N, C-alpha and C positions, 0 to 999 in steps of 0.2 A: 316234680317233686321240689319242695322249696328247701333252700338250707341258707342257715344267717353265716354271714361272713363280718368279720372282724376286721375295719378298715386295715389296710397295710396287706390283709391275707389275699390270697391265690387260691382258687379253686383249681388242684390237679387235673388233667385230663390226660390220657396216652392217646395216642394217635398213629398212625401207619400209612406209610405211603404204598400206594398199589401201581405198578405199570404192568399194562398186559399186551403185549405185543404178538402179531403172529408170522413168524418166519418162514419163508419157501424151501425147508431144510427141513433133513430129519434128525430126530433129537440127537441122534449121536454125535455130529459135526457142531450142533451148538454145545453139546455138553463138553466137547473137548477144548471150547474158546472158553465156558467156564471153570473150567480144573485145569488148565494146562497154563503156568506162572508166568511163561512167555507170552501167552496170549493175554492174558490179566492184564497184563502191562500194556498192552495198544489199545483194550479200551475201556479201563478203569484208571488203574494207578499200579504200576510195579510193586507186586507184593514181598516180601521178606523171608521165606521159610513156607510159604504155603505147600501143602501137598494134600490131595482131598480123601485125609483120613481123619475119621472121628477124631477128638481129642488132639488134633494136632493144632497147635498154635504157631500164629504168626502176625507180621503188622504191614501197614501201609502209612506211608510217611506224607504230610500234608504241611499247608502253613501252619506254622502256629501262631498261638496265640495268648499273651499274657504266662502265666506261669505253665500253660500248658505247651509242651515240647513238638504238637503235631504227630503223633504218633497215635495211631488207630490201633488199638490191640484186639485181635482176634482170635477163635478158636473155633474150629470146623465141629458143628453140634450133631450134624445129620449129611450121611450121603449115600442115594440111590443111585445108583449109576443109570446115566438115562432120564431119570425121573425129577429127582428131588436134590438139592446142595443148600445148607444152609449154616450159617456161623454168625455168631456172635461178634459184636460191633460196637467197641468202647472206647472212649476217647474223653478228651476234654480234662478239664480241672476245676473243682470245686470253687475256687477265688473268681472262675469267670462267671460267677451266677448271672442268668436269662442275658449273655452276650454269647457272640461267637467263640467258640471253644469251652462253652459249660459243659460239665461232666454228663456224659452221652453213654448209657446202658441199652444198646439196642441189638437186635438179631436181623439180620439179611437174608430172605429165605427164595431161591429160585426154584420153580416148579414148570416141567417142561411137561406137555401132554398134546398126544395126537390132535391134531386140527383136519378140516376139510382140506386147506390148500397148504398145509405143512405140519408143523409145530410151534404150539400155543407155549407163549413163555411168558410166566406172572412172575415178576418180582416184587416182593413185600419185605419192605424197611420198616418194621415194628417196633414199637417201644418208644416212643419221642414223648415225653413226659414235658407237656405244657403249663404252664408258660415259658418254665425254665429254658428248652431246648425249640422255643419256639424259630429261633434264627437257623439252626441247625436245619428245624424241618423244612422252613421255607425254601433256606437254600439247596436241600437235596434233595426237595419235591421236583425242584425246575433241574437239578443236577442229574438225578438219576434217567429223566426222559433225556437228555443228551447221551448218558452213558449208554442207554439201550440203542440209540441209534448208530453208535460207536461201534456197542456191539455187533448191529445188524451188519454191518460195515466188515468187520473183520470176520464173522462166520462166512461172507460172501464171498470174501478174498479166497478164504479156506477152502470154501466148496468147489472155487474155480479151479486153485494150484492143485487139488485132488480129482479134477474133472468130475465131480460131483453135480455141476448145476445142467 
């Protein structure tokens, strides 16, 4: 489909980051790492006010930019124990147009499913409005891969401490 563009205008495109990983653990130990504030702080960032209850609002704090204070505002959208956790992830500021800290209104969803060798974790961070969120999309695409690696480490440590490995 051809679309005429006026000079200086961008066509908006919405993208998602997807990370798919199989953990050699049962869903309940991974679920604990996804829903315990103390454990989330070990693999992602320390949440302020997180409770795995639909409608609960909480925040994360990261590096500020421009008029954005670095606060990521979240709201739990869905909780299905040992299966699915989803929350809104909003941050940035309108004045940081097309740069780090640009207005971001996205959703993070973790889905757990049985796999032959354990549990499949599928992380989808959706709603990146490109080109406005291009920097966030690029940075977080790499960042979520590292976060899932840290999550794997935390889950393995928890499994070992509970004698589940």
